[in-house]
Backbone as ProteinMPNN parsed JSONL, in Angstrom:
{"seq_chain_A": "MNGKVANFACVMEKLNDDLYLAALRREVEIAARLKEKTSRTFEILSEKIQESGAGYISASSLKRLWGYVKDSGKKNESTLDVLARFVGCDKGYAAFKEKFDSDNGVESGYDTKRVLNVLKLLPNSQIEVKWFPDRCVVLRYEGSLLFQVEKSINSKLKEGTRVLCARIAEGEPLLLDIPDEDGRLRLVYRGGEINGVVWKIL", "coords_chain_A": {"N_chain_A": [[79.708, 132.575, 107.377], [77.815, 131.962, 105.317], [79.437, 132.251, 103.109], [81.169, 130.147, 103.447], [79.443, 127.972, 103.141], [78.731, 128.309, 100.499], [81.116, 127.707, 99.281], [81.432, 125.057, 99.779], [81.269, 122.813, 98.05], [83.561, 123.098, 96.503], [85.489, 122.802, 98.466], [85.02, 120.183, 99.23], [85.719, 118.833, 96.901], [88.444, 119.367, 96.848], [89.161, 118.033, 99.192], [88.655, 115.395, 98.406], [90.559, 115.117, 96.402], [92.855, 115.311, 97.97], [92.501, 113.047, 99.476], [92.738, 110.94, 97.596], [95.418, 111.34, 96.885], [96.677, 110.909, 99.345], [96.096, 108.239, 99.696], [97.445, 107.151, 97.517], [100.108, 107.827, 98.175], [100.393, 106.206, 100.439], [100.189, 103.646, 99.305], [102.462, 103.644, 97.752], [104.415, 103.829, 99.744], [104.073, 101.349, 100.981], [104.676, 99.618, 98.842], [107.332, 100.281, 98.389], [108.403, 99.774, 100.776], [108.807, 101.719, 102.783], [109.735, 103.221, 105.84], [110.791, 105.2, 107.736], [111.074, 108.747, 107.178], [113.455, 110.449, 105.636], [115.867, 112.708, 104.158], [117.487, 111.084, 102.585], [115.805, 108.926, 102.237], [114.014, 109.69, 100.223], [115.68, 109.932, 98.073], [116.391, 107.267, 97.691], [113.869, 106.22, 97.154], [113.295, 107.512, 94.732], [115.182, 106.254, 93.103], [114.245, 103.576, 93.238], [111.759, 103.794, 92.005], [112.489, 104.512, 89.41], [114.012, 102.284, 88.687], [112.003, 100.41, 88.59], [110.765, 100.773, 86.216], [108.609, 102.403, 85.945], [108.898, 105.083, 85.47], [110.433, 108.348, 85.864], [110.993, 110.253, 88.781], [112.151, 112.978, 90.468], [114.062, 113.216, 93.524], [113.615, 115.597, 94.896], [111.081, 116.376, 93.953], [109.555, 114.305, 95.003], [109.851, 114.797, 97.721], [108.363, 117.159, 97.968], [105.823, 116.198, 97.312], [105.315, 114.53, 99.475], [105.259, 116.301, 101.491], [107.56, 116.836, 102.865], [109.195, 118.893, 102.323], [108.399, 122.382, 101.631], [105.459, 122.711, 99.703], [104.138, 123.688, 96.586], [101.525, 123.23, 96.111], [100.292, 122.668, 93.677], [99.835, 119.84, 91.757], [101.642, 117.787, 89.531], [100.25, 116.078, 86.919], [101.524, 114.109, 85.355], [103.559, 113.256, 87.039], [102.081, 112.057, 89.082], [101.014, 110.005, 87.579], [103.278, 108.416, 87.179], [103.794, 107.537, 89.81], [101.456, 106.081, 90.225], [101.751, 104.033, 88.34], [103.932, 102.784, 89.457], [102.814, 101.502, 91.632], [101.308, 99.584, 90.414], [99.221, 100.372, 88.705], [98.944, 100.469, 85.587], [97.776, 102.187, 83.754], [97.912, 104.698, 84.826], [97.304, 107.599, 86.962], [94.534, 108.264, 86.867], [93.404, 105.758, 86.54], [94.18, 104.657, 88.94], [92.617, 106.149, 90.758], [90.065, 105.331, 89.996], [90.224, 102.627, 90.679], [90.567, 102.882, 93.431], [88.098, 104.017, 94.186], [86.453, 101.904, 93.424], [87.371, 99.809, 95.08], [86.62, 100.764, 97.556], [83.933, 100.722, 97.534], [82.704, 98.427, 98.202], [81.255, 95.822, 100.279], [82.86, 94.013, 101.64], [86.233, 92.777, 101.996], [89.063, 90.965, 100.731], [89.137, 87.415, 101.323], [88.203, 86.83, 104.643], [88.139, 89.362, 105.595], [86.732, 92.22, 107.122], [85.286, 95.036, 105.786], [84.402, 98.35, 106.182], [81.846, 99.992, 104.532], [81.959, 103.092, 103.896], [80.648, 104.801, 102.18], [77.99, 104.06, 102.26], [77.052, 104.739, 104.715], [74.778, 106.314, 107.003], [74.15, 109.762, 107.784], [75.29, 110.85, 110.984], [75.732, 108.31, 111.927], [77.557, 106.182, 114.149], [80.807, 105.022, 114.64], [82.787, 102.681, 116.207], [86.156, 102.259, 116.834], [88.853, 100.187, 117.556], [92.195, 99.485, 118.766], [95.364, 97.82, 119.445], [97.366, 98.762, 122.327], [95.251, 99.507, 124.026], [93.621, 101.339, 122.772], [91.001, 103.467, 121.623], [88.552, 104.914, 119.575], [85.615, 106.829, 118.86], [83.817, 107.547, 116.059], [81.779, 109.941, 114.512], [79.666, 110.025, 111.783], [79.52, 112.538, 109.275], [78.849, 112.789, 106.684], [79.799, 112.728, 103.156], [82.328, 111.514, 103.377], [83.377, 112.618, 105.675], [84.121, 112.709, 109.17], [83.528, 113.188, 112.693], [85.465, 113.205, 115.618], [84.101, 111.718, 118.279], [84.664, 110.443, 120.675], [87.686, 109.711, 122.375], [89.988, 107.506, 123.492], [92.93, 107.02, 125.058], [94.282, 107.669, 122.716], [95.98, 109.83, 120.36], [94.268, 111.456, 119.026], [92.142, 114.208, 119.234], [89.039, 114.874, 120.851], [86.307, 116.101, 118.993], [87.773, 116.732, 116.746], [87.749, 116.937, 113.222], [87.79, 114.558, 110.667], [88.85, 112.871, 107.69], [87.842, 110.003, 106.05], [87.768, 107.097, 104.055], [87.726, 104.398, 104.181], [87.573, 101.68, 106.37], [89.136, 98.949, 107.501], [89.051, 95.805, 108.979], [91.752, 94.518, 110.791], [93.597, 95.949, 109.411], [95.639, 98.996, 109.33], [94.26, 102.021, 110.698], [93.512, 104.802, 108.783], [93.479, 108.194, 108.724], [92.703, 111.298, 107.361], [93.411, 114.609, 108.234], [92.023, 117.577, 107.74], [92.63, 121.145, 107.284], [90.986, 124.302, 108.116], [90.444, 125.284, 105.623], [90.12, 123.108, 104.115], [92.366, 121.881, 103.201], [94.788, 119.225, 103.187], [96.143, 118.602, 106.273], [97.291, 116.95, 108.259], [98.13, 113.464, 108.534], [96.746, 110.78, 110.157], [97.599, 107.756, 111.703], [96.478, 104.713, 112.982], [96.894, 101.716, 114.888], [99.067, 100.569, 113.535], [100.712, 98.281, 113.46], [99.246, 95.88, 114.262], [96.747, 96.338, 113.204], [93.214, 97.256, 113.166], [90.018, 96.868, 114.888], [86.521, 97.187, 114.267], [83.194, 98.5, 114.806], [79.732, 99.218, 114.16], [77.905, 101.402, 116.113]], "CA_chain_A": [[79.143, 131.237, 107.3], [77.243, 131.77, 103.999], [80.526, 132.074, 102.162], [81.685, 128.781, 103.609], [78.458, 127.077, 102.546], [78.808, 128.468, 99.028], [82.354, 127.088, 98.796], [81.537, 123.699, 100.31], [81.529, 121.842, 96.977], [84.985, 123.235, 96.141], [86.266, 122.254, 99.551], [84.903, 118.699, 99.181], [86.527, 118.365, 95.766], [89.853, 119.413, 97.294], [89.337, 116.942, 100.154], [88.74, 114.151, 97.674], [91.863, 115.091, 95.77], [93.844, 115.006, 99.024], [92.27, 111.649, 99.871], [93.339, 110.093, 96.581], [96.867, 111.483, 96.974], [97.125, 110.24, 100.577], [96.013, 106.799, 99.437], [98.536, 106.825, 96.596], [101.35, 107.872, 98.937], [100.443, 105.035, 101.29], [100.467, 102.491, 98.459], [103.892, 103.75, 97.387], [105.209, 103.516, 100.942], [103.994, 99.918, 101.164], [105.401, 98.962, 97.747], [108.777, 100.564, 98.517], [108.747, 99.395, 102.151], [109.351, 102.898, 103.455], [109.369, 103.296, 107.241], [111.034, 106.556, 108.189], [111.234, 109.683, 106.077], [114.629, 111.332, 105.715], [116.26, 113.172, 102.833], [118.011, 109.931, 101.88], [114.678, 108.067, 101.905], [113.409, 110.089, 98.97], [116.655, 109.591, 97.044], [116.238, 105.83, 97.471], [112.581, 105.999, 96.512], [113.452, 107.931, 93.335], [115.914, 105.182, 92.416], [113.37, 102.417, 93.128], [110.734, 104.056, 91.001], [113.122, 104.472, 88.078], [114.377, 100.886, 88.414], [110.804, 99.614, 88.355], [110.304, 101.035, 84.863], [107.404, 103.222, 85.983], [109.252, 106.429, 85.052], [111.393, 109.041, 86.711], [110.58, 111.373, 89.608], [113.334, 113.421, 91.261], [113.925, 113.202, 94.984], [113.041, 116.875, 95.338], [109.657, 116.33, 93.668], [108.968, 113.377, 95.983], [109.834, 115.504, 99.004], [107.232, 118.077, 97.965], [104.592, 115.411, 97.333], [105.133, 113.975, 100.817], [105.238, 117.366, 102.472], [108.828, 116.883, 103.568], [109.582, 120.299, 102.12], [107.257, 123.187, 101.249], [104.863, 122.319, 98.453], [103.395, 124.781, 95.941], [100.12, 122.864, 96.116], [99.92, 122.184, 92.36], [100.396, 118.528, 91.49], [101.842, 117.477, 88.132], [99.561, 114.809, 86.603], [102.445, 113.104, 84.853], [104.247, 112.746, 88.228], [101.144, 111.138, 89.727], [100.918, 108.83, 86.705], [104.443, 107.561, 87.459], [103.572, 106.885, 91.08], [100.397, 105.071, 90.057], [102.351, 102.885, 87.633], [104.833, 102.12, 90.41], [102.017, 100.622, 92.509], [100.62, 98.569, 89.635], [98.172, 100.905, 87.834], [99.683, 100.781, 84.355], [97.137, 103.272, 83.005], [98.166, 105.953, 85.47], [96.607, 108.116, 88.141], [93.091, 108.168, 86.691], [93.046, 104.365, 86.811], [94.33, 104.449, 90.392], [91.445, 106.7, 91.419], [88.956, 104.447, 89.713], [90.415, 101.427, 91.481], [90.319, 103.257, 94.815], [86.653, 104.135, 94.347], [85.868, 100.566, 93.329], [87.768, 99.05, 96.286], [85.939, 101.281, 98.739], [82.51, 100.676, 97.328], [82.231, 97.052, 98.448], [80.963, 95.531, 101.684], [83.898, 93.221, 102.275], [87.471, 92.703, 101.258], [89.476, 89.602, 100.402], [88.982, 86.394, 102.372], [87.163, 87.129, 105.626], [88.365, 90.721, 106.121], [85.56, 93.08, 107.169], [85.57, 96.384, 105.354], [83.274, 99.229, 106.341], [81.502, 100.767, 103.341], [81.644, 104.416, 104.362], [79.742, 105.476, 101.254], [76.617, 103.677, 102.564], [76.688, 105.152, 106.056], [73.85, 107.393, 107.153], [74.688, 110.817, 108.656], [75.207, 110.653, 112.439], [76.153, 106.957, 112.32], [78.724, 106.168, 114.985], [81.689, 103.87, 114.413], [83.781, 102.477, 117.263], [87.376, 101.638, 116.298], [89.813, 99.855, 118.631], [93.431, 98.818, 118.373], [96.261, 97.454, 120.53], [96.909, 97.824, 123.362], [94.006, 99.934, 124.724], [93.189, 102.554, 122.075], [89.622, 103.427, 121.139], [87.9, 106.175, 119.153], [84.274, 106.739, 118.298], [83.708, 108.528, 115.006], [80.402, 110.192, 114.05], [79.707, 110.356, 110.347], [78.848, 113.776, 108.911], [78.575, 112.747, 105.269], [80.882, 113.079, 102.216], [83.558, 110.937, 103.897], [83.828, 113.366, 106.861], [83.72, 112.235, 110.477], [84.003, 113.96, 113.828], [85.851, 112.335, 116.734], [83.204, 111.892, 119.418], [85.334, 109.932, 121.875], [89.062, 109.286, 122.132], [90.546, 106.889, 124.7], [94.358, 106.639, 124.932], [94.83, 107.963, 121.395], [96.378, 111.232, 120.222], [93.215, 112.208, 118.41], [91.365, 115.008, 120.196], [87.596, 114.889, 120.647], [85.896, 117.27, 118.223], [88.539, 116.807, 115.502], [87.107, 116.437, 112.02], [88.728, 113.744, 109.895], [88.366, 112.329, 106.401], [88.172, 108.561, 105.964], [86.981, 106.412, 103.043], [87.766, 102.939, 104.3], [88.041, 101.114, 107.633], [89.19, 97.502, 107.266], [89.481, 95.056, 110.135], [93.057, 93.897, 110.622], [94.492, 96.907, 108.736], [95.753, 100.252, 110.067], [93.278, 103.091, 110.493], [94.154, 105.938, 108.09], [92.572, 109.342, 108.772], [93.242, 112.557, 106.899], [92.942, 115.713, 109.051], [92.142, 118.805, 106.955], [92.532, 122.416, 108.012], [89.699, 124.97, 107.906], [90.252, 125.531, 104.204], [89.969, 121.847, 103.419], [93.665, 121.331, 102.748], [95.309, 118.17, 104.051], [97.089, 119.146, 107.254], [97.983, 115.828, 108.885], [97.6, 112.111, 108.331], [96.826, 110.027, 111.418], [97.569, 106.316, 111.525], [96.277, 103.975, 114.222], [96.986, 100.269, 114.696], [100.005, 100.376, 112.439], [101.302, 96.936, 113.452], [98.263, 94.81, 114.34], [95.491, 96.683, 112.596], [92.12, 97.679, 114.06], [88.705, 96.225, 114.787], [85.518, 98.231, 114.248], [81.784, 98.117, 114.806], [78.781, 100.327, 114.096], [77.182, 101.471, 117.374]], "C_chain_A": [[78.568, 130.951, 105.92], [78.303, 131.544, 102.966], [81.08, 130.67, 102.245], [80.746, 127.752, 102.999], [78.575, 127.103, 101.045], [80.037, 127.772, 98.465], [82.495, 125.614, 99.189], [81.874, 122.67, 99.221], [82.992, 121.891, 96.572], [85.876, 122.613, 97.218], [86.216, 120.733, 99.51], [85.707, 118.122, 98.027], [87.993, 118.344, 96.15], [90.118, 118.302, 98.285], [89.479, 115.599, 99.467], [90.06, 114.001, 96.974], [92.957, 114.714, 96.787], [93.705, 113.557, 99.464], [92.925, 110.685, 98.882], [94.875, 110.15, 96.699], [97.411, 110.8, 98.221], [97.123, 108.748, 100.378], [97.146, 106.354, 98.534], [99.867, 106.818, 97.325], [101.481, 106.615, 99.814], [100.773, 103.777, 100.479], [101.928, 102.476, 98.043], [104.774, 103.372, 98.554], [105.219, 102.001, 101.187], [104.835, 99.194, 100.113], [106.913, 99.11, 97.901], [109.302, 100.209, 99.924], [109.435, 100.569, 102.892], [108.876, 102.916, 104.928], [109.575, 104.706, 107.776], [111.306, 107.458, 107.007], [112.384, 110.62, 106.364], [114.939, 111.795, 104.299], [116.742, 111.991, 101.981], [116.885, 108.99, 101.452], [114.143, 108.397, 100.525], [114.367, 109.894, 97.789], [116.542, 108.113, 96.664], [114.955, 105.545, 96.745], [112.637, 106.401, 95.04], [114.148, 106.849, 92.533], [115.039, 103.961, 92.211], [112.318, 102.61, 92.061], [111.291, 103.947, 89.589], [113.475, 103.035, 87.72], [113.17, 100.033, 88.093], [110.293, 99.743, 86.925], [109.056, 101.905, 84.793], [107.65, 104.645, 85.425], [110.223, 107.047, 86.013], [110.733, 110.198, 87.478], [111.799, 111.75, 90.466], [113.028, 113.34, 92.755], [113.291, 114.465, 95.498], [111.532, 116.928, 95.084], [108.939, 115.42, 94.67], [108.85, 114.041, 97.342], [108.65, 116.465, 99.085], [105.912, 117.309, 98.039], [104.282, 114.856, 98.709], [105.09, 115.062, 101.905], [106.485, 117.464, 103.31], [109.442, 118.26, 103.457], [108.346, 121.058, 101.643], [106.784, 122.864, 99.84], [104.069, 123.502, 97.874], [101.914, 124.499, 95.913], [99.664, 122.302, 94.776], [100.623, 120.877, 92.077], [100.481, 118.263, 89.993], [101.218, 116.11, 87.842], [100.513, 113.733, 86.136], [103.253, 112.48, 85.999], [103.353, 111.733, 88.939], [100.954, 109.846, 88.921], [102.072, 107.857, 86.993], [104.263, 106.838, 88.787], [102.51, 105.802, 90.983], [100.925, 103.826, 89.342], [103.25, 102.098, 88.575], [104.054, 101.171, 91.312], [101.083, 99.703, 91.723], [99.501, 99.055, 88.738], [98.816, 101.382, 86.548], [99.089, 101.945, 83.575], [97.195, 104.621, 83.713], [97.235, 106.318, 86.6], [95.084, 108.022, 88.026], [92.638, 106.743, 86.979], [93.167, 104.049, 88.293], [93.11, 104.96, 91.142], [90.199, 105.83, 91.207], [89.027, 103.196, 90.546], [90.124, 101.719, 92.933], [88.833, 103.348, 95.096], [85.973, 102.77, 94.326], [86.141, 99.753, 94.6], [86.958, 99.493, 97.506], [84.428, 101.339, 98.581], [81.926, 99.289, 97.55], [82.086, 96.831, 99.943], [82.082, 94.806, 102.383], [85.115, 93.147, 101.375], [87.793, 91.27, 100.896], [89.322, 88.684, 101.61], [87.891, 86.817, 103.338], [87.316, 88.521, 106.213], [87.093, 91.54, 106.037], [85.956, 94.505, 106.785], [84.29, 97.224, 105.484], [83.065, 100.049, 105.065], [81.036, 102.157, 103.809], [80.604, 105.1, 103.482], [78.263, 105.149, 101.545], [76.187, 104.09, 103.967], [75.678, 106.311, 106.013], [74.477, 108.462, 108.024], [74.364, 110.551, 110.121], [75.435, 109.218, 112.873], [77.428, 107.031, 113.137], [79.504, 104.894, 114.812], [82.698, 103.81, 115.544], [84.967, 101.72, 116.644], [88.348, 101.415, 117.428], [91.057, 99.24, 118.058], [94.343, 98.666, 119.608], [97.085, 98.649, 121.004], [95.554, 98.2, 123.984], [93.456, 101.198, 124.094], [91.744, 102.39, 121.569], [89.197, 104.84, 120.726], [86.506, 105.855, 118.643], [84.148, 107.884, 117.294], [82.234, 108.708, 114.592], [80.453, 110.714, 112.629], [78.883, 111.603, 110.038], [78.412, 113.786, 107.45], [79.781, 113.149, 104.445], [82.25, 112.687, 102.753], [84.127, 111.653, 105.144], [83.273, 112.79, 108.142], [84.171, 113.264, 111.525], [84.33, 112.974, 114.949], [84.987, 112.654, 117.94], [83.834, 111.481, 120.742], [86.72, 109.459, 121.493], [89.65, 108.782, 123.465], [91.972, 106.415, 124.392], [94.899, 106.811, 123.508], [95.196, 109.426, 121.355], [95.341, 112.06, 119.534], [92.391, 112.957, 119.469], [89.886, 114.956, 119.831], [87.204, 116.187, 119.962], [86.664, 117.453, 116.925], [87.733, 116.252, 114.349], [88.161, 115.756, 111.146], [88.049, 113.235, 108.64], [88.787, 110.876, 106.31], [87.242, 107.884, 104.971], [86.891, 104.918, 103.285], [88.305, 102.568, 105.682], [87.988, 99.604, 107.479], [89.737, 96.827, 108.523], [90.801, 94.368, 109.858], [94.059, 94.797, 109.878], [94.596, 98.19, 109.567], [94.615, 101.194, 109.736], [94.011, 104.298, 109.893], [93.135, 107.074, 108.063], [93.318, 110.576, 108.278], [92.604, 113.688, 107.734], [93.115, 117.003, 108.27], [92.143, 120.042, 107.83], [91.206, 123.066, 107.666], [89.409, 125.246, 106.453], [90.113, 124.253, 103.395], [91.248, 121.237, 102.901], [94.171, 120.261, 103.736], [96.382, 118.712, 104.947], [97.947, 118.029, 107.87], [97.354, 114.517, 108.429], [97.817, 111.317, 109.6], [96.722, 108.542, 111.099], [97.432, 105.626, 112.881], [96.374, 102.481, 113.935], [97.944, 99.868, 113.602], [100.515, 98.931, 112.339], [100.228, 95.84, 113.372], [96.932, 95.122, 113.689], [94.442, 97.043, 113.619], [90.925, 96.739, 113.943], [87.658, 97.354, 114.878], [84.107, 97.623, 114.359], [80.945, 99.377, 114.727], [77.971, 100.274, 115.406], [75.683, 101.667, 117.143]], "O_chain_A": [[78.772, 129.865, 105.377], [78.121, 130.749, 102.044], [81.422, 130.07, 101.226], [81.196, 126.771, 102.406], [78.526, 126.064, 100.387], [80.028, 127.303, 97.327], [83.538, 124.999, 98.964], [82.673, 121.763, 99.451], [83.604, 120.852, 96.323], [86.887, 121.98, 96.914], [87.228, 120.066, 99.725], [86.306, 117.053, 98.151], [88.71, 117.402, 95.813], [91.179, 117.68, 98.243], [90.294, 114.765, 99.862], [90.635, 112.912, 96.939], [93.849, 113.915, 96.5], [94.7, 112.911, 99.79], [93.588, 109.728, 99.285], [95.544, 109.12, 96.619], [98.476, 110.183, 98.178], [98.035, 108.056, 100.83], [97.743, 105.3, 98.754], [100.675, 105.911, 97.126], [102.562, 106.035, 99.913], [101.554, 102.938, 100.927], [102.556, 101.418, 97.989], [105.771, 102.672, 98.381], [106.249, 101.437, 101.557], [105.601, 98.284, 100.431], [107.676, 98.195, 97.589], [110.494, 100.335, 100.205], [110.48, 100.413, 103.524], [107.706, 102.642, 105.196], [108.619, 105.34, 108.224], [111.723, 106.99, 105.947], [112.293, 111.483, 107.237], [114.329, 111.316, 103.343], [116.434, 111.915, 100.792], [116.993, 108.327, 100.421], [113.85, 107.497, 99.739], [113.932, 109.714, 96.652], [116.59, 107.752, 95.488], [114.926, 104.728, 95.824], [112.083, 105.703, 94.19], [113.751, 106.557, 91.405], [115.067, 103.357, 91.138], [112.021, 101.691, 91.298], [110.666, 103.375, 88.696], [113.265, 102.607, 86.585], [113.295, 99.028, 87.393], [109.489, 98.929, 86.47], [108.506, 102.121, 83.713], [106.721, 105.312, 84.971], [110.778, 106.369, 86.878], [110.012, 111.011, 86.899], [112.392, 110.888, 91.114], [111.871, 113.391, 93.174], [112.503, 114.421, 96.443], [110.786, 117.463, 95.903], [107.841, 115.737, 95.127], [107.85, 113.862, 98.037], [108.007, 116.58, 100.128], [104.99, 117.72, 98.744], [103.115, 114.723, 99.077], [104.907, 114.766, 103.086], [106.478, 118.107, 104.36], [110.119, 118.734, 104.37], [107.345, 120.438, 101.285], [107.582, 122.756, 98.909], [103.405, 124.226, 98.616], [101.114, 125.414, 95.715], [98.716, 121.517, 94.747], [101.85, 120.794, 92.142], [99.514, 118.484, 89.265], [101.604, 115.106, 88.441], [100.341, 112.563, 86.478], [103.597, 111.299, 85.936], [103.82, 110.671, 89.35], [100.764, 108.763, 89.475], [101.876, 106.643, 87.044], [104.55, 105.644, 88.881], [102.642, 104.735, 91.583], [100.579, 102.701, 89.704], [103.315, 100.871, 88.491], [104.584, 100.136, 91.716], [100.17, 99.11, 92.296], [98.874, 98.241, 88.061], [99.189, 102.549, 86.424], [99.795, 102.618, 82.824], [96.591, 105.588, 83.249], [96.489, 105.49, 87.123], [94.417, 107.724, 89.016], [91.594, 106.542, 87.599], [92.377, 103.281, 88.843], [92.616, 104.297, 92.053], [89.398, 105.627, 92.12], [88.011, 102.74, 91.07], [89.501, 100.904, 93.613], [88.35, 102.832, 96.103], [85.048, 102.506, 95.094], [85.246, 99.092, 95.126], [86.652, 98.684, 98.382], [83.731, 101.936, 99.401], [80.8, 99.004, 97.143], [82.688, 97.527, 100.761], [82.253, 94.955, 103.593], [85.05, 93.411, 100.174], [86.889, 90.444, 100.767], [89.371, 89.124, 102.759], [86.777, 87.13, 102.919], [86.691, 88.834, 107.226], [86.437, 91.56, 104.995], [86.85, 95.098, 107.389], [83.237, 96.855, 104.964], [83.983, 100.711, 104.581], [79.853, 102.359, 104.082], [79.782, 105.878, 103.966], [77.379, 105.89, 101.117], [75.056, 103.811, 104.365], [75.716, 107.161, 105.123], [75.258, 108.139, 108.919], [73.275, 110.077, 110.445], [75.344, 108.918, 114.063], [78.296, 107.857, 112.853], [78.935, 103.803, 114.833], [83.392, 104.791, 115.809], [84.792, 100.676, 116.014], [88.646, 102.339, 118.185], [91.026, 98.571, 117.026], [94.126, 99.286, 120.649], [97.474, 99.479, 120.183], [94.801, 97.326, 124.414], [92.888, 102.042, 124.787], [91.337, 101.307, 121.147], [89.45, 105.817, 121.431], [86.245, 104.79, 118.084], [84.348, 109.048, 117.64], [81.532, 107.725, 114.353], [81.152, 111.674, 112.305], [77.732, 111.731, 110.457], [77.688, 114.685, 107.022], [80.683, 113.824, 104.942], [83.219, 113.432, 102.604], [85.222, 111.33, 105.604], [82.1, 112.423, 108.21], [85.058, 114.083, 111.284], [83.579, 112.032, 115.201], [85.116, 113.717, 118.548], [83.577, 112.081, 121.786], [86.918, 108.879, 120.425], [89.787, 109.539, 124.426], [92.18, 105.523, 123.569], [95.878, 106.161, 123.14], [94.773, 110.195, 122.219], [95.499, 113.279, 119.452], [91.998, 112.376, 120.48], [89.524, 114.989, 118.655], [87.71, 117.254, 120.311], [86.256, 118.249, 116.079], [87.098, 115.206, 114.482], [89.249, 116.282, 110.915], [86.822, 113.181, 108.553], [89.964, 110.555, 106.475], [86.029, 108.082, 105.041], [86.072, 104.237, 102.667], [89.345, 103.066, 106.112], [86.905, 99.036, 107.34], [90.767, 97.237, 109.058], [90.967, 93.714, 108.828], [95.23, 94.441, 109.737], [93.74, 98.448, 110.414], [94.073, 101.169, 108.631], [95.013, 104.755, 110.442], [92.066, 106.947, 107.465], [94.429, 110.861, 108.725], [91.387, 113.709, 107.914], [94.238, 117.49, 108.14], [91.71, 119.998, 108.981], [90.378, 122.453, 106.991], [88.25, 125.424, 106.077], [90.004, 124.284, 102.169], [91.228, 120.199, 102.239], [94.002, 120.385, 104.949], [97.403, 119.218, 104.482], [99.166, 118.155, 107.982], [96.202, 114.474, 107.998], [98.947, 111.192, 110.072], [95.864, 108.123, 110.323], [98.18, 105.921, 113.813], [95.982, 102.028, 112.859], [97.677, 98.946, 112.832], [100.722, 98.425, 111.236], [100.299, 94.97, 112.504], [96.064, 94.252, 113.625], [94.737, 97.128, 114.812], [90.839, 95.926, 113.022], [87.914, 98.375, 115.516], [83.867, 96.453, 114.062], [81.363, 100.453, 115.155], [77.422, 99.231, 115.76], [74.916, 101.747, 118.102]]}, "name": "protein", "num_of_chains": 1, "seq": "MNGKVANFACVMEKLNDDLYLAALRREVEIAARLKEKTSRTFEILSEKIQESGAGYISASSLKRLWGYVKDSGKKNESTLDVLARFVGCDKGYAAFKEKFDSDNGVESGYDTKRVLNVLKLLPNSQIEVKWFPDRCVVLRYEGSLLFQVEKSINSKLKEGTRVLCARIAEGEPLLLDIPDEDGRLRLVYRGGEINGVVWKIL"}
């Protein structure tokens, strides 16, 4: 246990890196209108990125970044810069991370969209999230963007699961990163993919 406490800062840094990468992948998927992931999908994505003028990334590199094939774990910064430029961050990955932090540090989004500012939550705050047709989860905040699933109704999330989430926006899909015991990104869970979610603080 003491060893785990001593390494907590390193684990959190890794979780944040995984969070940024997951957010970047999602932005790329939206920009490229990706739905299913097959070997051909990454060949098409490679072509779209090159055609956009953002730079070149091979299909094999994209497969590793998306976890479609085994990844060494080390990410090439220049590759991430290309992806960031593809989604509109001309100054690269560092600028994408700054934009992500800025976007998730506000109380509300565009128009009337309600965005939960996770960074201002107090530990043990509980958030209820619902989506169509009858899904509901209650998340208890542990701090440092980490939550525990307290209640799960008709969703595939198991109670007790720890998840990482930086932003919950009404009308948008719920995006949760599920790390393993070493803090590495294991799964990405999406809820309300079509109609989005609604949320409230309990």
